[in-house]
KEKE-3310 file (N, C-alpha, C; in steps of 0.2 Angstrom, whole numbers, plus 5000, padded with zeros to 4 digits):
npx = (5002:5010:5015:5007:5003:5007:5001:4989:4992:4993:5003:5012:5013:5002:4990:4988:4982:4970:4965:4960:4950:4940:4937:4933:4921:4914:4908:4897:4890:4877:4878:4889:4895:4890:4892:4907:4906:4902:4910:4921:4914:4912:4929:4931:4925:4930:4943:4942:4940:4949:4957:4966:4968:4962:4973:4982:4992:4999:5003:4999:4993:4996:4997:5005:5018)
npy = (4994:5007:5013:5016:5028:5043:5041:5049:5056:5058:5064:5052:5056:5061:5049:5042:5054:5051:5039:5040:5049:5042:5032:5037:5043:5030:5028:5014:5022:5035:5048:5052:5051:5061:5071:5074:5077:5086:5094:5093:5099:5113:5116:5116:5125:5136:5133:5141:5155:5158:5163:5148:5137:5119:5113:5122:5120:5106:5113:5106:5092:5075:5065:5073:5072)
npz = (5002:5003:4990:4984:4987:4986:4974:4973:4981:4993:5009:5014:5030:5033:5034:5048:5048:5041:5038:5053:5052:5041:5051:5060:5052:5050:5062:5071:5079:5077:5076:5079:5064:5059:5066:5062:5051:5046:5056:5043:5035:5040:5039:5031:5024:5033:5028:5013:5017:5022:5012:5009:5000:4996:4984:4987:4993:4984:4968:4954:4950:4954:4944:4938:4947)
capx = (5000:5015:5019:5002:5000:5010:4996:4981:4992:4991:5009:5008:5015:4993:4988:4985:4974:4965:4962:4955:4943:4936:4932:4926:4912:4911:4908:4890:4883:4874:4877:4898:4899:4888:4896:4914:4903:4898:4919:4924:4913:4916:4932:4931:4920:4934:4951:4939:4935:4957:4960:4970:4963:4963:4976:4986:4998:5002:4997:5001:4991:4998:5001:5012:5024)
capy = (4998:5012:5013:5019:5037:5046:5042:5049:5064:5059:5064:5046:5056:5062:5041:5038:5057:5049:5029:5043:5050:5032:5025:5040:5044:5024:5024:5011:5030:5042:5056:5053:5052:5066:5078:5074:5076:5094:5099:5095:5107:5119:5118:5121:5135:5140:5137:5145:5162:5161:5161:5144:5133:5113:5114:5128:5116:5104:5115:5100:5085:5071:5061:5073:5078)
capz = (5001:5004:4985:4983:4993:4982:4968:4975:4982:5004:5012:5022:5038:5037:5034:5051:5051:5035:5044:5059:5049:5041:5057:5062:5047:5048:5067:5072:5083:5070:5077:5079:5056:5057:5070:5060:5044:5048:5056:5040:5032:5046:5039:5020:5025:5034:5026:5010:5018:5024:5005:5007:4994:4999:4982:4986:4993:4979:4962:4950:4949:4954:4939:4935:4949)
cpx = (5006:5017:5014:5000:5004:5006:4992:4984:4993:5002:5007:5013:5008:4993:4985:4979:4966:4961:4959:4946:4938:4936:4927:4917:4908:4908:4899:4887:4881:4875:4884:4897:4892:4889:4904:4911:4902:4906:4921:4923:4913:4922:4933:4930:4929:4942:4949:4942:4944:4955:4963:4964:4966:4971:4983:4994:5005:4998:4995:5000:4995:5001:5007:5016:5030)
cpy = (5005:5014:5016:5024:5039:5049:5045:5056:5065:5059:5057:5048:5058:5057:5042:5046:5055:5040:5033:5044:5044:5030:5030:5042:5035:5019:5022:5018:5035:5046:5060:5053:5060:5070:5081:5076:5085:5099:5099:5105:5115:5122:5119:5125:5142:5143:5141:5153:5162:5163:5156:5140:5122:5113:5119:5124:5112:5110:5107:5094:5081:5068:5067:5077:5070)
cpz = (5000:4996:4980:4983:4986:4975:4968:4979:4990:5006:5019:5030:5040:5034:5040:5053:5047:5040:5052:5058:5044:5044:5060:5059:5046:5056:5069:5076:5078:5069:5079:5066:5055:5059:5063:5053:5044:5053:5048:5035:5034:5044:5035:5023:5026:5032:5017:5011:5021:5019:5003:5002:4998:4996:4980:4988:4988:4973:4957:4954:4951:4954:4936:4941:4950)
residu = (UNK:UNK:UNK:UNK:UNK:UNK:UNK:UNK:UNK:UNK:UNK:UNK:UNK:UNK:UNK:UNK:UNK:UNK:UNK:UNK:UNK:UNK:UNK:UNK:UNK:UNK:UNK:UNK:UNK:UNK:UNK:UNK:UNK:UNK:UNK:UNK:UNK:UNK:UNK:UNK:UNK:UNK:UNK:UNK:UNK:UNK:UNK:UNK:UNK:UNK:UNK:UNK:UNK:UNK:UNK:UNK:UNK:UNK:UNK:UNK:UNK:UNK:UNK:UNK:UNK)
# end
């Protein structure tokens, strides 16, 4: 799996956060996934208000890196 990480543009150091996010979104208590979604929407809105775009860190698509 480690060989595929750069292809999708995820830094290997971020994998623990991605795994945690997936666990929260799959949590059996329906409140937890909904709260996680709301938190992600909030963070996305806050980033867009601050002028930080999710792709500003890596402007080139992963295939061209």
